[in-house]
Every structure is written in C-alpha cells, then in structure tokens.
C-alpha positions, 0 to 999 in steps of 0.5 A, a space after each residue: 500500500 502506498 505511503 500516506 494516511 492509514 486507511 480506515 479499517 474494514 469489517 469484512 464479516 459484517 456483510 457480503 458487500 463488506 467481504 467483497 469490499 475487503 477483497 477489493 482493498 486487498 487486491 488494490 493494496 497488493 498491486 500498490 494502487 491508490 483509490 485515485 489511480 484505481 478510480 481513474 482506470 475504471 471511470 468512477 469516483 474515488 469516493 465510490 470506490 471507497 464506499 464499495 470497499 467499506 460495503 456502504 454502497 449498492 455497487 453494480 455488476 458493471 462496477 465489479 467487472 471493471 474493478 476485477 479487470 483493472 486489478 487482474 482478479 481473474 473473476 474472483 470479484 465477479 464470483 463474489 457478486 451474486 452473494 451480494 445481490 442475494 443479501 441485498 434482495 433479502 434485506 429489502 424483503 426483510 425491511 418490507 416485511 417489517 413495514 407490514 408488521 409481520 413476515 408472510 409466506 410470500 417472504 419465504 417464497 421470495 427468499 428461496 427464489 433468491 437463494 435459487 438464483 445464487 445457486 444458478 450462478 454457482 452451478 451454471 454460470 451467469 447465462 443460467 442465472 439470467 434465465 432464472 430471473 423472475 419478472 420482479 428480479 428483472 425489474 429490480 435489475 433495471 432499477 439498479 441500472 437506472 441509478 448507475 446511469 444517473 450517477 456514474 462519472 463516465 457512463 461509457 464504462 457501464 456499457 459492457 456490463 449493461 450490454 451483457 445484462 441486456 443480451 442475457 435478458 433478450 436471449 432468455 425471453 426476459 421481461 419486455 419491461 426490463 428490456 425496454 428500460 435497459 435499451 433506453 439506458 444504452 441510448 442514454 450512454 450513446 447520447 452522453 458519448 455523442 454518438 447520435 446515430 447509435 442513440 437513435 437506433 437504441 431509442 427505437 429499440 426501447 420504444 418497440 420493447 415498451 410497446 411490446 410490454 403493453 405498458 403505456 406509462 413505460 412507453 411514455 417514459 421512453 418516448 419522453 426521455 427520447 424527446 428530452 434527450 433529443 434536445 442535446 444534439 440528437 435533433 433540431 428543436 422543431 423535431 424535439 417538439 414533434 417527439 414531445 407531442 408524440 410522447 404526450 399522446 401515449 398516455 393521459 395519466 400523470 407520469 414521469 414520461 409525460 413530465 419529460 415530454 412537457 419539459 422537452 417542449 419548454 426547452 425546445 420552444 425556448 431554444 427557438 426563441 418562442 418565449 411566450 409559448 415557452 412560458 406557457 409550456 413551463 406553466 403546463 409543467 408546473 400544473 402537471 407536476 401537481 398531479 403526479 403521484 407521490 411515489 414519482 415525485 419523491 424518487 430523486 435518482 432512479 428512472 421513473 422518478 420526477 422530483 421538484 428539482 426537475 421542475 426548477 431545472 427546466 426553468 433554469 435551462 429556459 432562462 439561458 434563452 431569455 425566459 425569466 425566473 432563472 436565478 431562483 430556479 437554479 438556487 432551488 434546483 441546486 438545493 434539491 438536487 442530490 449530490 450524486 447527480 453530478 451531471 445535473 448539478 454541473 448543468 445548473 452551474 453552467 446554466 448560471 454561467 450562460 445566463 450571467 455571461 460569466 466565462 470564469 464561472 463556466 471555467 471553474 465549473 468545468 475545472 472541478 470535473 474529471 476529464 470524462 465528465 467534461 466530455 459528457 455530451 449533456 455537459 458539453 452542450 450547456 458549456 458550449 452555450 455559455 461559450 457562445 454567449 461569452 464570445 458574442 459579448 467578448 467577456 473576459 475569460 472567453 478564450 480560457 473557456 474555449 481552451 478548456 472545452 477544446 481540451 475535453 
C-alpha cells in the first residue's frame, strides 16, 4: 500500500458487500494502487470506490467487472457478486416485511427464489442465472441500472456490463419491461458519448420493447426521455417538439414520461426563441407536476422518478434563452438536487454561467470535473452555450473557456 494516511479499517464479516469490499482493498493494496489511480482506470469516483470497499454502497455488476479487470482478479470479484445481490434482495424483503408488521409466506417464497438464483450462478454460470430471473428480479435489475446511469462519472464504462445484462435478458425471453428500460439506458450512454446515430437506433429499440410490454406509462417514459434527450444534439428543436407531442399522446395519466415530454417542449420552444409559448409550456409543467403521484415525485435518482428539482431545472435551462425566473430556479434546483447527480448539478452551474455571461464561472465549473465528465455530451452542450454567449459579448475569460472545452 502506498505511503500516506492509514486507511480506515474494514469489517469484512459484517456483510457480503463488506467481504467483497475487503477483497477489493486487498487486491488494490497488493498491486500498490491508490483509490485515485484505481478510480481513474475504471471511470468512477474515488469516493465510490471507497464506499464499495467499506460495503456502504449498492455497487453494480458493471462496477465489479471493471474493478476485477483493472486489478487482474481473474473473476474472483465477479464470483463474489451474486452473494451480494442475494443479501441485498433479502434485506429489502426483510425491511418490507417489517413495514407490514409481520413476515408472510410470500417472504419465504421470495427468499428461496433468491437463494435459487445464487445457486444458478454457482452451478451454471451467469447465462443460467439470467434465465432464472423472475419478472420482479428483472425489474429490480433495471432499477439498479437506472441509478448507475444517473450517477456514474463516465457512463461509457457501464456499457459492457449493461450490454451483457441486456443480451442475457433478450436471449432468455426476459421481461419486455426490463428490456425496454435497459435499451433506453444504452441510448442514454450513446447520447452522453455523442454518438447520435447509435442513440437513435437504441431509442427505437426501447420504444418497440415498451410497446411490446403493453405498458403505456413505460412507453411514455421512453418516448419522453427520447424527446428530452433529443434536445442535446440528437435533433433540431422543431423535431424535439414533434417527439414531445408524440410522447404526450401515449398516455393521459400523470407520469414521469409525460413530465419529460412537457419539459422537452419548454426547452425546445425556448431554444427557438418562442418565449411566450415557452412560458406557457413551463406553466403546463408546473400544473402537471401537481398531479403526479407521490411515489414519482419523491424518487430523486432512479428512472421513473420526477422530483421538484426537475421542475426548477427546466426553468433554469429556459432562462439561458431569455425566459425569466432563472436565478431562483437554479438556487432551488441546486438545493434539491442530490449530490450524486453530478451531471445535473454541473448543468445548473453552467446554466448560471450562460445566463450571467460569466466565462470564469463556466471555467471553474468545468475545472472541478474529471476529464470524462467534461466530455459528457449533456455537459458539453450547456458549456458550449455559455461559450457562445461569452464570445458574442467578448467577456473576459472567453478564450480560457474555449481552451478548456477544446481540451475535453
């Protein structure tokens, strides 16, 4: 282990996650790697690696596979991961039972199912385990991937694990809902990477899978996200408006997908300079937000949620194009947006820089990000907007901002 402050002690017997984390630290120490070096190699933050070593975070299979490769563990870490999944699932079921006041027969059935899943991994390998996934297990997998997609410093590092899970689901005739969700996450990675053609293909696949599942709200989610993320370089604003209207036509029920579509309308209208219509679109977002179910508004990170911070984020974005209300919206959005959502927080700060025509603010925001984060399409597009207005107004620091963007 490199010299420096002694690492905090671990408790490998506390849980399966802690045992896996202790093995990561042992291998990292044996190879003389610091947290920072390992984090750079796998595209995650040092804090995420540290949390994983202490068993404090719900790591994904993609993360463990990346660490396994980086440390040359030859599958040792991957082999420990199924036990972590089983333990995590059983803990969730236990908490659910406690909330209901007593354990039920169903809990025992679910516990046996997860034990069976673990045995399938051990005896037959991950392909057999994928075939053993129930609908609920597949939904849980999609939920965990949605958190990874939202928080990973470099989404591209997630693609191998996500693609493997998606391939296994498709090959085994798995849940169309989960296939639709995972396909949309591949599309989001493509958007972040700036691969517009790949993103369009995967949005189409996600839409087809959602329609095959027969779930209007899921179809609206995919269509709404497609419209919203289309703003970030996939389509011209007018095309995004068409996609937003298509998403709104899918279901009349208040849902996250409909909110994304309404937000996409407001953003596109602002970009087109149609300020009066944009203000009306923002009012529509606010009205629809008041009708959302509580389970949608209280979800801050995972897919399917649409919290109050997103409402303020929409206002903040529109303010870059001259729609009033940006300062208070940014303050509220930054206050409410979870720290793990680095992309949203960086965008909000760049909204501020663009609205205030402050190149130094934009440079400070970008400089605080890693190289992978600065190259993310969602960040770069807002930074490019800040650069455009700063160069137009010939403010101090515009050249430095261009240099920072060019280096990313």
